FIFIDREN-258344 format. One record per residue (C-alpha): residue number from 0; residue in three letters; x, y negated, z. Coordinates in pm, whole numbers, plus 32768, in hexadecimal, padded with zeros to 4 digits. Each point is the difference from the previous one (the first is absolute). Layout:
<node i="NUM" aa="ALA" X="X" Y="Y" Z="Z"/>
...
// end
This chain:
<node i="0" aa="UNK" X="A9DB" Y="E173" Z="C7C0"/>
<node i="1" aa="UNK" X="7FD4" Y="7E95" Z="8063"/>
<node i="2" aa="UNK" X="7F2D" Y="7FD4" Z="7EC4"/>
<node i="3" aa="UNK" X="7F33" Y="8134" Z="805C"/>
<node i="4" aa="UNK" X="7FD0" Y="7F80" Z="8162"/>
<node i="5" aa="UNK" X="7F8E" Y="7EAD" Z="7F7F"/>
<node i="6" aa="UNK" X="7F10" Y="80A7" Z="7F0C"/>
<node i="7" aa="UNK" X="7F6E" Y="80DB" Z="8111"/>
<node i="8" aa="UNK" X="7FD1" Y="7ED4" Z="80E2"/>
<node i="9" aa="UNK" X="7F48" Y="7F45" Z="7EED"/>
<node i="10" aa="UNK" X="7F26" Y="8132" Z="7FC4"/>
<node i="11" aa="UNK" X="7FB1" Y="8029" Z="8171"/>
<node i="12" aa="UNK" X="7FB9" Y="7E8C" Z="802B"/>
<node i="13" aa="UNK" X="7F0A" Y="8013" Z="7EDE"/>
<node i="14" aa="UNK" X="7F20" Y="80D7" Z="80DE"/>
<node i="15" aa="UNK" X="7FEE" Y="811B" Z="7F02"/>
<node i="16" aa="UNK" X="8064" Y="810E" Z="80FB"/>
<node i="17" aa="UNK" X="7F0C" Y="7F9F" Z="8112"/>
<node i="18" aa="UNK" X="7EA9" Y="8080" Z="7F87"/>
<node i="19" aa="UNK" X="7FAB" Y="815A" Z="8085"/>
<node i="20" aa="UNK" X="7F8D" Y="8069" Z="7EA7"/>
<node i="21" aa="UNK" X="815B" Y="7FB9" Z="7F74"/>
<node i="22" aa="UNK" X="80AA" Y="80C0" Z="8118"/>
<node i="23" aa="UNK" X="7F22" Y="8130" Z="7FC7"/>
<node i="24" aa="UNK" X="8041" Y="7FF4" Z="7E8C"/>
<node i="25" aa="UNK" X="8178" Y="7FF4" Z="8038"/>
<node i="26" aa="UNK" X="7FF3" Y="8125" Z="80F3"/>
<node i="27" aa="UNK" X="7F39" Y="80C5" Z="7F01"/>
<node i="28" aa="UNK" X="80F9" Y="7FA2" Z="7EF1"/>
<node i="29" aa="UNK" X="811B" Y="8082" Z="80DC"/>
<node i="30" aa="UNK" X="7F43" Y="8142" Z="8048"/>
<node i="31" aa="UNK" X="7FC5" Y="8040" Z="7E8D"/>
<node i="32" aa="UNK" X="8170" Y="7FBC" Z="7FB4"/>
<node i="33" aa="UNK" X="807A" Y="80F4" Z="8109"/>
<node i="34" aa="UNK" X="7F12" Y="8108" Z="7F7D"/>
<node i="35" aa="UNK" X="8053" Y="7FC7" Z="7E91"/>
<node i="36" aa="UNK" X="817A" Y="8004" Z="802F"/>
<node i="37" aa="UNK" X="8008" Y="80FC" Z="811D"/>
<node i="38" aa="UNK" X="80E3" Y="80EB" Z="7F3E"/>
<node i="39" aa="UNK" X="80FE" Y="7EF0" Z="7FB8"/>
<node i="40" aa="UNK" X="800E" Y="7F9D" Z="816F"/>
<node i="41" aa="UNK" X="8022" Y="8167" Z="807A"/>
<node i="42" aa="UNK" X="811B" Y="803F" Z="7F09"/>
<node i="43" aa="UNK" X="80B7" Y="7ED6" Z="8094"/>
<node i="44" aa="UNK" X="7FDE" Y="8093" Z="815F"/>
<node i="45" aa="UNK" X="808B" Y="8149" Z="7F7D"/>
<node i="46" aa="UNK" X="812C" Y="7F4A" Z="7F6B"/>
<node i="47" aa="UNK" X="804E" Y="7F37" Z="813B"/>
<node i="48" aa="UNK" X="7FB0" Y="80F4" Z="811B"/>
<node i="49" aa="UNK" X="7FB3" Y="814E" Z="7F54"/>
<node i="50" aa="UNK" X="7E9A" Y="7FEB" Z="807B"/>
<node i="51" aa="UNK" X="7F1A" Y="8100" Z="7F64"/>
<node i="52" aa="UNK" X="7EBE" Y="7F7A" Z="7F62"/>
<node i="53" aa="UNK" X="7F43" Y="8090" Z="8129"/>
<node i="54" aa="UNK" X="80DA" Y="7F55" Z="8105"/>
<node i="55" aa="UNK" X="8009" Y="7EBC" Z="7F37"/>
<node i="56" aa="UNK" X="7E87" Y="7FED" Z="7FF0"/>
<node i="57" aa="UNK" X="7FC5" Y="807C" Z="8164"/>
<node i="58" aa="UNK" X="80F8" Y="7F16" Z="80A5"/>
<node i="59" aa="UNK" X="7FFA" Y="7ECE" Z="7F1B"/>
<node i="60" aa="UNK" X="7EF6" Y="7FD3" Z="7EF6"/>
<node i="61" aa="UNK" X="7EE5" Y="80A4" Z="80C3"/>
<node i="62" aa="UNK" X="8029" Y="7F2B" Z="813A"/>
<node i="63" aa="UNK" X="8028" Y="7EC7" Z="7F27"/>
<node i="64" aa="UNK" X="7EB7" Y="8042" Z="7F4D"/>
<node i="65" aa="UNK" X="7F55" Y="804B" Z="814C"/>
<node i="66" aa="UNK" X="807E" Y="7EB7" Z="8092"/>
<node i="67" aa="UNK" X="7F92" Y="7F45" Z="7EC7"/>
<node i="68" aa="UNK" X="7E9F" Y="808C" Z="800F"/>
<node i="69" aa="UNK" X="7FEB" Y="7FBD" Z="8175"/>
<node i="70" aa="UNK" X="8068" Y="7E95" Z="7FCE"/>
<node i="71" aa="UNK" X="7F0A" Y="7FCE" Z="7EE4"/>
<node i="72" aa="UNK" X="7EE6" Y="8097" Z="80CF"/>
<node i="73" aa="UNK" X="8048" Y="7F23" Z="812F"/>
<node i="74" aa="UNK" X="805E" Y="7EC3" Z="7F47"/>
<node i="75" aa="UNK" X="7EB6" Y="7F49" Z="8030"/>
<node i="76" aa="UNK" X="7FFF" Y="8044" Z="8177"/>
<node i="77" aa="UNK" X="816D" Y="7F9C" Z="802A"/>
<node i="78" aa="UNK" X="7FD8" Y="7EB9" Z="7F44"/>
<node i="79" aa="UNK" X="7EC0" Y="7F94" Z="80AE"/>
<node i="80" aa="UNK" X="801E" Y="7ED6" Z="80EF"/>
<node i="81" aa="UNK" X="7FD7" Y="8065" Z="816B"/>
<node i="82" aa="UNK" X="7F3A" Y="7F23" Z="80EE"/>
<node i="83" aa="UNK" X="8061" Y="7FE9" Z="816E"/>
<node i="84" aa="UNK" X="7F4A" Y="7F59" Z="8122"/>
<node i="85" aa="UNK" X="80B3" Y="7EC8" Z="8079"/>
<node i="86" aa="UNK" X="8060" Y="7FCC" Z="816E"/>
<node i="87" aa="UNK" X="7F04" Y="7F53" Z="80E3"/>
<node i="88" aa="UNK" X="80BF" Y="7EB9" Z="7FE5"/>
<node i="89" aa="UNK" X="7FB6" Y="7FFC" Z="7E88"/>
<node i="90" aa="UNK" X="7E8D" Y="8058" Z="801F"/>
<node i="91" aa="UNK" X="7F34" Y="8011" Z="7F21"/>
<node i="92" aa="UNK" X="8102" Y="8026" Z="7EEA"/>
<node i="93" aa="UNK" X="8065" Y="8146" Z="7F57"/>
<node i="94" aa="UNK" X="8160" Y="8060" Z="7F8D"/>
<node i="95" aa="UNK" X="804B" Y="80B2" Z="7EB8"/>
<node i="96" aa="UNK" X="8139" Y="80BC" Z="7F90"/>
<node i="97" aa="UNK" X="8040" Y="7FFF" Z="7E8A"/>
<node i="98" aa="UNK" X="80DE" Y="810E" Z="7F66"/>
<node i="99" aa="UNK" X="80DE" Y="7F55" Z="7F00"/>
<node i="100" aa="UNK" X="810D" Y="8095" Z="7F1F"/>
<node i="101" aa="UNK" X="8166" Y="7F9E" Z="8050"/>
<node i="102" aa="UNK" X="804E" Y="7FAE" Z="7E96"/>
<node i="103" aa="UNK" X="8136" Y="8075" Z="7F45"/>
<node i="104" aa="UNK" X="8083" Y="8141" Z="809E"/>
<node i="105" aa="UNK" X="8147" Y="80C0" Z="7FE9"/>
<node i="106" aa="UNK" X="8000" Y="817B" Z="802E"/>
<node i="107" aa="UNK" X="8154" Y="80A1" Z="8040"/>
<node i="108" aa="UNK" X="7FDC" Y="817A" Z="7FE6"/>
<node i="109" aa="UNK" X="80EE" Y="8120" Z="8057"/>
<node i="110" aa="UNK" X="8070" Y="8126" Z="7F2C"/>
<node i="111" aa="UNK" X="7F89" Y="812C" Z="80C9"/>
<node i="112" aa="UNK" X="7E8E" Y="7FE7" Z="7F9E"/>
<node i="113" aa="UNK" X="8030" Y="7F11" Z="7EDD"/>
<node i="114" aa="UNK" X="7E9A" Y="8007" Z="7F82"/>
<node i="115" aa="UNK" X="7F3A" Y="800D" Z="8145"/>
<node i="116" aa="UNK" X="80CF" Y="7EFF" Z="80BD"/>
<node i="117" aa="UNK" X="7FF9" Y="7F10" Z="7ED9"/>
<node i="118" aa="UNK" X="7E96" Y="8027" Z="7F9A"/>
<node i="119" aa="UNK" X="7F57" Y="8013" Z="8156"/>
<node i="120" aa="UNK" X="8071" Y="7E9F" Z="8063"/>
<node i="121" aa="UNK" X="7FA3" Y="7F8C" Z="7EA0"/>
<node i="122" aa="UNK" X="7EA0" Y="8086" Z="8036"/>
<node i="123" aa="UNK" X="7FE9" Y="7F27" Z="8139"/>
<node i="124" aa="UNK" X="8087" Y="7ECF" Z="7F49"/>
<node i="125" aa="UNK" X="7F00" Y="8026" Z="7EE9"/>
<node i="126" aa="UNK" X="7EE6" Y="803F" Z="80F6"/>
<node i="127" aa="UNK" X="8061" Y="7EC8" Z="80C6"/>
<node i="128" aa="UNK" X="7FFD" Y="7F24" Z="7ECA"/>
<node i="129" aa="UNK" X="8178" Y="7FCA" Z="7FE6"/>
<node i="130" aa="UNK" X="80EE" Y="8009" Z="7EDD"/>
<node i="131" aa="UNK" X="8130" Y="80E1" Z="8027"/>
<node i="132" aa="UNK" X="816B" Y="802B" Z="7FA0"/>
<node i="133" aa="UNK" X="8056" Y="816F" Z="8033"/>
<node i="134" aa="UNK" X="8168" Y="8073" Z="8034"/>
<node i="135" aa="UNK" X="801C" Y="8181" Z="7FF8"/>
<node i="136" aa="UNK" X="8124" Y="80B4" Z="80A3"/>
<node i="137" aa="UNK" X="812D" Y="7FFE" Z="7F17"/>
<node i="138" aa="UNK" X="8075" Y="815C" Z="806A"/>
<node i="139" aa="UNK" X="7ED3" Y="8098" Z="7F50"/>
<node i="140" aa="UNK" X="8039" Y="7F65" Z="7EA6"/>
<node i="141" aa="UNK" X="7F15" Y="80E3" Z="7F39"/>
<node i="142" aa="UNK" X="7EDE" Y="7FAD" Z="80E7"/>
<node i="143" aa="UNK" X="8055" Y="7E8C" Z="7FFB"/>
<node i="144" aa="UNK" X="8002" Y="8003" Z="7E83"/>
<node i="145" aa="UNK" X="7EB8" Y="80C2" Z="7FEF"/>
<node i="146" aa="UNK" X="7F5A" Y="7F0C" Z="80F3"/>
<node i="147" aa="UNK" X="807B" Y="7ED6" Z="7F35"/>
<node i="148" aa="UNK" X="7F76" Y="8094" Z="7EBF"/>
<node i="149" aa="UNK" X="7EAF" Y="806E" Z="808E"/>
<node i="150" aa="UNK" X="7FBA" Y="7EBF" Z="80C2"/>
<node i="151" aa="UNK" X="807E" Y="7F2E" Z="7EDB"/>
<node i="152" aa="UNK" X="7F00" Y="80A1" Z="7F1C"/>
<node i="153" aa="UNK" X="7ED6" Y="7F9E" Z="80D4"/>
<node i="154" aa="UNK" X="8058" Y="7EBE" Z="80B8"/>
<node i="155" aa="UNK" X="8083" Y="7EB1" Z="7F7E"/>
<node i="156" aa="UNK" X="814B" Y="7F8F" Z="809F"/>
<node i="157" aa="UNK" X="7F64" Y="7EC9" Z="8098"/>
<node i="158" aa="UNK" X="7F2A" Y="80ED" Z="80D1"/>
<node i="159" aa="UNK" X="80D3" Y="813C" Z="803D"/>
<node i="160" aa="UNK" X="8173" Y="8017" Z="7FAA"/>
<node i="161" aa="UNK" X="80F6" Y="811D" Z="8039"/>
<node i="162" aa="UNK" X="8162" Y="7F89" Z="8049"/>
<node i="163" aa="UNK" X="8104" Y="810E" Z="7FBE"/>
<node i="164" aa="UNK" X="8165" Y="7FF6" Z="807C"/>
<node i="165" aa="UNK" X="80D6" Y="8046" Z="8130"/>
<node i="166" aa="UNK" X="8068" Y="7F5A" Z="8146"/>
<node i="167" aa="UNK" X="806B" Y="7EBB" Z="7F59"/>
<node i="168" aa="UNK" X="7EAB" Y="7FD3" Z="7F5E"/>
<node i="169" aa="UNK" X="7F4D" Y="8057" Z="8145"/>
<node i="170" aa="UNK" X="80CC" Y="7F03" Z="80C6"/>
<node i="171" aa="UNK" X="7FB7" Y="7EF5" Z="7EFB"/>
<node i="172" aa="UNK" X="7E8C" Y="804A" Z="801A"/>
<node i="173" aa="UNK" X="7FE8" Y="7FDE" Z="817A"/>
<node i="174" aa="UNK" X="80A1" Y="7EA9" Z="7FE9"/>
<node i="175" aa="UNK" X="7EDA" Y="7F83" Z="7F31"/>
<node i="176" aa="UNK" X="7ED9" Y="7F4E" Z="80A7"/>
<node i="177" aa="UNK" X="7EFE" Y="8118" Z="7FF4"/>
<node i="178" aa="UNK" X="7EC5" Y="7FE2" Z="80D0"/>
<node i="179" aa="UNK" X="8023" Y="815B" Z="8099"/>
<node i="180" aa="UNK" X="80FB" Y="811F" Z="7FEF"/>
<node i="181" aa="UNK" X="7FBD" Y="8172" Z="8035"/>
<node i="182" aa="UNK" X="813C" Y="80CF" Z="8037"/>
<node i="183" aa="UNK" X="802B" Y="8176" Z="8032"/>
<node i="184" aa="UNK" X="815B" Y="8084" Z="8051"/>
<node i="185" aa="UNK" X="8114" Y="800E" Z="8103"/>
<node i="186" aa="UNK" X="8013" Y="7F25" Z="813A"/>
<node i="187" aa="UNK" X="814F" Y="7F71" Z="7F8C"/>
<node i="188" aa="UNK" X="7F71" Y="7F7F" Z="7EB8"/>
<node i="189" aa="UNK" X="7EBE" Y="7F9A" Z="80AC"/>
<node i="190" aa="UNK" X="80C7" Y="7F10" Z="80DB"/>
<node i="191" aa="UNK" X="8094" Y="7F5B" Z="7ECB"/>
<node i="192" aa="UNK" X="7EA9" Y="7FE2" Z="7F5E"/>
<node i="193" aa="UNK" X="7F6C" Y="7F5E" Z="8136"/>
<node i="194" aa="UNK" X="8127" Y="7F10" Z="8021"/>
<node i="195" aa="UNK" X="7FDD" Y="7F91" Z="7E95"/>
<node i="196" aa="UNK" X="7E86" Y="7FDB" Z="8021"/>
<node i="197" aa="UNK" X="802B" Y="7F28" Z="8135"/>
<node i="198" aa="UNK" X="809F" Y="7EF0" Z="7F28"/>
<node i="199" aa="UNK" X="7EA9" Y="7FCA" Z="7F61"/>
<node i="200" aa="UNK" X="7F2F" Y="806A" Z="812F"/>
<node i="201" aa="UNK" X="7F7C" Y="811A" Z="7F25"/>
<node i="202" aa="UNK" X="7F30" Y="8106" Z="80B8"/>
<node i="203" aa="UNK" X="809F" Y="815B" Z="7FEA"/>
<node i="204" aa="UNK" X="7F79" Y="815F" Z="802F"/>
<node i="205" aa="UNK" X="8115" Y="80F9" Z="804D"/>
<node i="206" aa="UNK" X="7FCC" Y="817A" Z="7FEF"/>
<node i="207" aa="UNK" X="814A" Y="8089" Z="8082"/>
<node i="208" aa="UNK" X="8096" Y="8152" Z="804E"/>
<node i="209" aa="UNK" X="804A" Y="8094" Z="8154"/>
<node i="210" aa="UNK" X="805E" Y="8146" Z="80A7"/>
<node i="211" aa="UNK" X="7EC0" Y="80CE" Z="801F"/>
<node i="212" aa="UNK" X="7FFA" Y="811C" Z="80FF"/>
<node i="213" aa="UNK" X="7F2B" Y="813A" Z="800D"/>
<node i="214" aa="UNK" X="7FBA" Y="8061" Z="8168"/>
<node i="215" aa="UNK" X="7F9C" Y="8167" Z="804C"/>
<node i="216" aa="UNK" X="7F66" Y="8038" Z="8156"/>
<node i="217" aa="UNK" X="8031" Y="8157" Z="80A5"/>
<node i="218" aa="UNK" X="7E9E" Y="8066" Z="7F99"/>
<node i="219" aa="UNK" X="8025" Y="7F9C" Z="7E90"/>
<node i="220" aa="UNK" X="7F86" Y="80ED" Z="7EF1"/>
<node i="221" aa="UNK" X="8157" Y="804F" Z="7F70"/>
<node i="222" aa="UNK" X="7F88" Y="8099" Z="7EB9"/>
<node i="223" aa="UNK" X="7F1A" Y="7EDA" Z="7FB5"/>
<node i="224" aa="UNK" X="810C" Y="7F05" Z="8062"/>
<node i="225" aa="UNK" X="810E" Y="80A2" Z="7F2A"/>
<node i="226" aa="UNK" X="7F20" Y="800E" Z="7ECC"/>
<node i="227" aa="UNK" X="7F9C" Y="7E93" Z="8018"/>
<node i="228" aa="UNK" X="815A" Y="7F82" Z="8062"/>
<node i="229" aa="UNK" X="80A0" Y="80B6" Z="7EDB"/>
<node i="230" aa="UNK" X="7F04" Y="7F67" Z="7F10"/>
<node i="231" aa="UNK" X="801E" Y="7E9F" Z="808A"/>
<node i="232" aa="UNK" X="817A" Y="8007" Z="8023"/>
<node i="233" aa="UNK" X="806A" Y="8096" Z="7EB4"/>
<node i="234" aa="UNK" X="7EFC" Y="7F5B" Z="7F1F"/>
<node i="235" aa="UNK" X="80BF" Y="7F25" Z="7F07"/>
<node i="236" aa="UNK" X="8141" Y="80A1" Z="8084"/>
<node i="237" aa="UNK" X="7FD4" Y="7F49" Z="814A"/>
<node i="238" aa="UNK" X="8004" Y="7EA8" Z="7F5E"/>
<node i="239" aa="UNK" X="7EC5" Y="7F89" Z="80AE"/>
<node i="240" aa="UNK" X="7FF7" Y="7EDF" Z="80F7"/>
<node i="241" aa="UNK" X="7F10" Y="80B7" Z="80EC"/>
<node i="242" aa="UNK" X="80AA" Y="8154" Z="7FDE"/>
<node i="243" aa="UNK" X="805F" Y="80A1" Z="814B"/>
<node i="244" aa="UNK" X="8168" Y="7FA3" Z="8050"/>
<node i="245" aa="UNK" X="8034" Y="80FD" Z="8115"/>
<node i="246" aa="UNK" X="7F4D" Y="8100" Z="80D6"/>
<node i="247" aa="UNK" X="7FFA" Y="7FCC" Z="8178"/>
<node i="248" aa="UNK" X="7F7D" Y="813F" Z="80A2"/>
<node i="249" aa="UNK" X="7FEA" Y="80C8" Z="813E"/>
<node i="250" aa="UNK" X="812E" Y="80ED" Z="8014"/>
<node i="251" aa="UNK" X="7F1E" Y="812B" Z="8042"/>
<node i="252" aa="UNK" X="7F68" Y="7FF0" Z="7EA3"/>
<node i="253" aa="UNK" X="8133" Y="7F90" Z="7F3A"/>
<node i="254" aa="UNK" X="8070" Y="8154" Z="7F7E"/>
<node i="255" aa="UNK" X="7EA1" Y="8060" Z="7F93"/>
<node i="256" aa="UNK" X="7FDA" Y="7EAE" Z="7F55"/>
<node i="257" aa="UNK" X="8147" Y="801F" Z="7F3D"/>
<node i="258" aa="UNK" X="7FA2" Y="815F" Z="7F8E"/>
<node i="259" aa="UNK" X="7EAE" Y="7F83" Z="7F8C"/>
<node i="260" aa="UNK" X="809C" Y="7ED6" Z="7F4F"/>
<node i="261" aa="UNK" X="80DF" Y="80F0" Z="7F3C"/>
<node i="262" aa="UNK" X="7ECE" Y="80C9" Z="7F9C"/>
<node i="263" aa="UNK" X="7F3B" Y="7ECE" Z="7F9B"/>
<node i="264" aa="UNK" X="811D" Y="7F71" Z="7F2D"/>
<node i="265" aa="UNK" X="8017" Y="814A" Z="7F43"/>
<node i="266" aa="UNK" X="7E87" Y="800D" Z="7FDB"/>
<node i="267" aa="UNK" X="7FE6" Y="7E9B" Z="7F7C"/>
<node i="268" aa="UNK" X="8140" Y="7FE5" Z="7F31"/>
<node i="269" aa="UNK" X="8072" Y="8166" Z="7FBE"/>
<node i="270" aa="UNK" X="8133" Y="80C1" Z="806C"/>
<node i="271" aa="UNK" X="80DD" Y="7F20" Z="7F28"/>
<node i="272" aa="UNK" X="7F6F" Y="7E9E" Z="800A"/>
<node i="273" aa="UNK" X="8110" Y="7F77" Z="7F1A"/>
<node i="274" aa="UNK" X="7F74" Y="80DF" Z="7EEC"/>
<node i="275" aa="UNK" X="7E9D" Y="7F86" Z="803A"/>
<node i="276" aa="UNK" X="7FB6" Y="7F1B" Z="7ED8"/>
<node i="277" aa="UNK" X="7EFF" Y="7F42" Z="80CF"/>
<node i="278" aa="UNK" X="80E5" Y="7FB4" Z="8127"/>
<node i="279" aa="UNK" X="805D" Y="7E90" Z="800E"/>
<node i="280" aa="UNK" X="8158" Y="7F68" Z="7FD2"/>
<node i="281" aa="UNK" X="80C0" Y="7EF0" Z="80B6"/>
<node i="282" aa="UNK" X="7FE1" Y="7EB2" Z="7F4F"/>
<node i="283" aa="UNK" X="8175" Y="7FCC" Z="7FB7"/>
<node i="284" aa="UNK" X="8163" Y="8073" Z="8054"/>
<node i="285" aa="UNK" X="802F" Y="7EFA" Z="810E"/>
<node i="286" aa="UNK" X="7EDB" Y="8085" Z="80CB"/>
<node i="287" aa="UNK" X="805B" Y="8168" Z="7FA8"/>
<node i="288" aa="UNK" X="815A" Y="7FD3" Z="8098"/>
<node i="289" aa="UNK" X="7F79" Y="7F44" Z="8130"/>
<node i="290" aa="UNK" X="7F03" Y="8112" Z="8051"/>
<node i="291" aa="UNK" X="80FB" Y="8119" Z="7FCC"/>
<node i="292" aa="UNK" X="80EF" Y="7F54" Z="80F1"/>
<node i="293" aa="UNK" X="7EF8" Y="8022" Z="8111"/>
<node i="294" aa="UNK" X="7FF0" Y="817C" Z="7FE2"/>
<node i="295" aa="UNK" X="80DC" Y="80AB" Z="8102"/>
<node i="296" aa="UNK" X="8041" Y="8166" Z="7F83"/>
<node i="297" aa="UNK" X="803A" Y="8075" Z="8165"/>
<node i="298" aa="UNK" X="7EA0" Y="7F95" Z="8060"/>
<node i="299" aa="UNK" X="7F4B" Y="8068" Z="7EC2"/>
<node i="300" aa="UNK" X="7F06" Y="8119" Z="803D"/>
<node i="301" aa="UNK" X="7F42" Y="7FE3" Z="7EB7"/>
<node i="302" aa="UNK" X="8062" Y="7F7A" Z="7EA9"/>
<node i="303" aa="UNK" X="812C" Y="7F19" Z="7FE6"/>
<node i="304" aa="UNK" X="804B" Y="8044" Z="7E92"/>
<node i="305" aa="UNK" X="7FF8" Y="7EF9" Z="7EEF"/>
<node i="306" aa="UNK" X="8039" Y="7FC3" Z="7E8C"/>
<node i="307" aa="UNK" X="80B4" Y="7EC6" Z="7F8D"/>
<node i="308" aa="UNK" X="7F99" Y="804C" Z="7E9A"/>
<node i="309" aa="UNK" X="7E8D" Y="7FE5" Z="8052"/>
<node i="310" aa="UNK" X="8027" Y="7F22" Z="8138"/>
<node i="311" aa="UNK" X="7F38" Y="80F9" Z="80CE"/>
<node i="312" aa="UNK" X="8035" Y="805F" Z="816C"/>
<node i="313" aa="UNK" X="7F59" Y="8131" Z="8097"/>
<node i="314" aa="UNK" X="7F01" Y="7FD3" Z="8115"/>
<node i="315" aa="UNK" X="80ED" Y="8008" Z="8129"/>
<node i="316" aa="UNK" X="7FC4" Y="8038" Z="8173"/>
<node i="317" aa="UNK" X="8108" Y="7FAA" Z="8106"/>
<node i="318" aa="UNK" X="8004" Y="808F" Z="8161"/>
<node i="319" aa="UNK" X="80B6" Y="7F9B" Z="8142"/>
<node i="320" aa="UNK" X="7FF8" Y="7E95" Z="7F94"/>
<node i="321" aa="UNK" X="8030" Y="7EE2" Z="80F7"/>
<node i="322" aa="UNK" X="7FA9" Y="7E91" Z="7FE5"/>
<node i="323" aa="UNK" X="8175" Y="7FB5" Z="7FDA"/>
<node i="324" aa="UNK" X="8023" Y="80C8" Z="7EBE"/>
<node i="325" aa="UNK" X="802A" Y="7F3C" Z="7EB9"/>
<node i="326" aa="UNK" X="7EB7" Y="8089" Z="7F7B"/>
<node i="327" aa="UNK" X="7F4C" Y="7F51" Z="8121"/>
<node i="328" aa="UNK" X="80A3" Y="7EAC" Z="7FC9"/>
<node i="329" aa="UNK" X="7F3C" Y="7F9A" Z="7EC9"/>
<node i="330" aa="UNK" X="7EBB" Y="803C" Z="7F47"/>
<node i="331" aa="UNK" X="8049" Y="8143" Z="7F43"/>
<node i="332" aa="UNK" X="7F1E" Y="7FC9" Z="7ED2"/>
<node i="333" aa="UNK" X="804F" Y="8158" Z="7F78"/>
<node i="334" aa="UNK" X="7FAF" Y="8173" Z="802F"/>
<node i="335" aa="UNK" X="80C3" Y="802D" Z="8146"/>
<node i="336" aa="UNK" X="7F3F" Y="804F" Z="8140"/>
<node i="337" aa="UNK" X="80B5" Y="7FFC" Z="8152"/>
<node i="338" aa="UNK" X="7F66" Y="80B9" Z="8127"/>
<node i="339" aa="UNK" X="8035" Y="7F77" Z="815F"/>
<node i="340" aa="UNK" X="7F70" Y="806E" Z="814E"/>
<node i="341" aa="UNK" X="7F84" Y="7F3F" Z="812F"/>
<node i="342" aa="UNK" X="7FEE" Y="804D" Z="8174"/>
<node i="343" aa="UNK" X="7E9C" Y="7F83" Z="8026"/>
<node i="344" aa="UNK" X="7EF6" Y="7F61" Z="7F27"/>
<node i="345" aa="UNK" X="800E" Y="7EC3" Z="80D3"/>
<node i="346" aa="UNK" X="8178" Y="7FF5" Z="7FD4"/>
<node i="347" aa="UNK" X="7FD4" Y="801F" Z="7E87"/>
<node i="348" aa="UNK" X="7F18" Y="7ED3" Z="8002"/>
<node i="349" aa="UNK" X="80F9" Y="7F36" Z="80CD"/>
<node i="350" aa="UNK" X="811C" Y="8057" Z="7F11"/>
<node i="351" aa="UNK" X="7F37" Y="7FA2" Z="7EC9"/>
<node i="352" aa="UNK" X="7F99" Y="7EB6" Z="80A1"/>
<node i="353" aa="UNK" X="816D" Y="7FAF" Z="804A"/>
<node i="354" aa="UNK" X="8045" Y="7FF1" Z="7E88"/>
<node i="355" aa="UNK" X="7F6D" Y="7F2E" Z="7EE7"/>
<node i="356" aa="UNK" X="7E8C" Y="803C" Z="7FD3"/>
<node i="357" aa="UNK" X="7FC5" Y="810E" Z="7EFA"/>
<node i="358" aa="UNK" X="7F36" Y="7FB8" Z="7EC7"/>
<node i="359" aa="UNK" X="7F40" Y="8146" Z="8033"/>
<node i="360" aa="UNK" X="7FD7" Y="80F3" Z="8120"/>
<node i="361" aa="UNK" X="7F77" Y="8163" Z="8004"/>
<node i="362" aa="UNK" X="7F95" Y="80D1" Z="812C"/>
<node i="363" aa="UNK" X="7F9D" Y="8170" Z="7FF7"/>
<node i="364" aa="UNK" X="7F44" Y="8076" Z="8133"/>
<node i="365" aa="UNK" X="7EC1" Y="80B5" Z="8063"/>
<node i="366" aa="UNK" X="7FD6" Y="7F24" Z="8134"/>
<node i="367" aa="UNK" X="7F4F" Y="7EB0" Z="7FDA"/>
<node i="368" aa="UNK" X="80B3" Y="7F82" Z="8137"/>
<node i="369" aa="UNK" X="8153" Y="8036" Z="7F58"/>
<node i="370" aa="UNK" X="7F87" Y="7F51" Z="7EC5"/>
<node i="371" aa="UNK" X="7F81" Y="7ED7" Z="80C8"/>
<node i="372" aa="UNK" X="8144" Y="7FE3" Z="80C6"/>
<node i="373" aa="UNK" X="80D3" Y="7FEF" Z="7EC6"/>
<node i="374" aa="UNK" X="7F21" Y="7F21" Z="7F2B"/>
<node i="375" aa="UNK" X="7FB3" Y="7F0C" Z="811A"/>
<node i="376" aa="UNK" X="8166" Y="7FD7" Z="807B"/>
<node i="377" aa="UNK" X="80C7" Y="8007" Z="7EBA"/>
<node i="378" aa="UNK" X="8011" Y="7ED8" Z="7F16"/>
<node i="379" aa="UNK" X="7FE1" Y="8061" Z="7E90"/>
<node i="380" aa="UNK" X="7F69" Y="7F8B" Z="7EB9"/>
<node i="381" aa="UNK" X="7F18" Y="8122" Z="7FAF"/>
<node i="382" aa="UNK" X="7FDF" Y="815F" Z="8086"/>
<node i="383" aa="UNK" X="7F55" Y="8151" Z="7FEF"/>
<node i="384" aa="UNK" X="7F9B" Y="810A" Z="80FA"/>
<node i="385" aa="UNK" X="8036" Y="8165" Z="7F83"/>
<node i="386" aa="UNK" X="804C" Y="7F85" Z="7EA0"/>
// end
């Protein structure tokens, strides 16, 4: 890898990656590769996560291609120097900001969306005029192998290289003097990545997990909320960084909500989800056991079953949960949905703010005042109203 890093640095220093024409050509080359070997990539997702071709395209390849085309369409505008008026003390000069590529980049991707979360940062690296070493998540080996083969067919290693391997290889990579690192994963690993990068003063982008609540105000449309929560929570068997972690609702609508969640789970996944050939699986036995340990049979009001043979866990809803329960002490990252109630909407906001800021936040309400109160007072990465 040191030889690869040296080769990429020589290639970047040659200036070959800087022209906009080259960047567009490389984005187009990537687009054609993803289209040509779409079947191979979707088969890998099926092997790793039991994603159907529809889900694989909808949640991974489709968004990647959309991001690629967006970047290519905006590339000229993004790369253009921007002129700014100077302060009066510098009159009559003019300041200019030039957008320059960082150089040799390292992309550390997770396993839960192994194509999207590897390729989307790669699209940005190519568009910015960087070279890239890409390290896919080792827990999705079929997808990592497919990415290595597809990218290896279309890009030379001194421009784009896929580094396969596990934790040892990843730790060795972050110790190298890259010009920028993009990491997606857990906060615990993110801390280690940032600490290693600090040795070289390498800029780091961290996209980390976090407990994401769904708040239902008393006036929420329960049927709409249940349909959209069930879809967002149980997609990819709950292994989504922005999936709802728990529902925080008014006690007056809780029973109606749970009944509607049961109906929506049956509607979307069938009466026996474990027999649905398109329902996703947990990535490995370690996570399967961890998620199952969070399910309290006494509080299970929907689902709760599992299959070790297929590593599948039914869409599960828990009731009468408190913030002290084990299921509320960690990011669930699986198809388990606790339901909690609050005394007041303002109290719910205060409680959420007393914990680590969530990655995502969702509010269902018909009142714009409620939506404004929650979104203006809560700290979160990204959020939706009634979605």
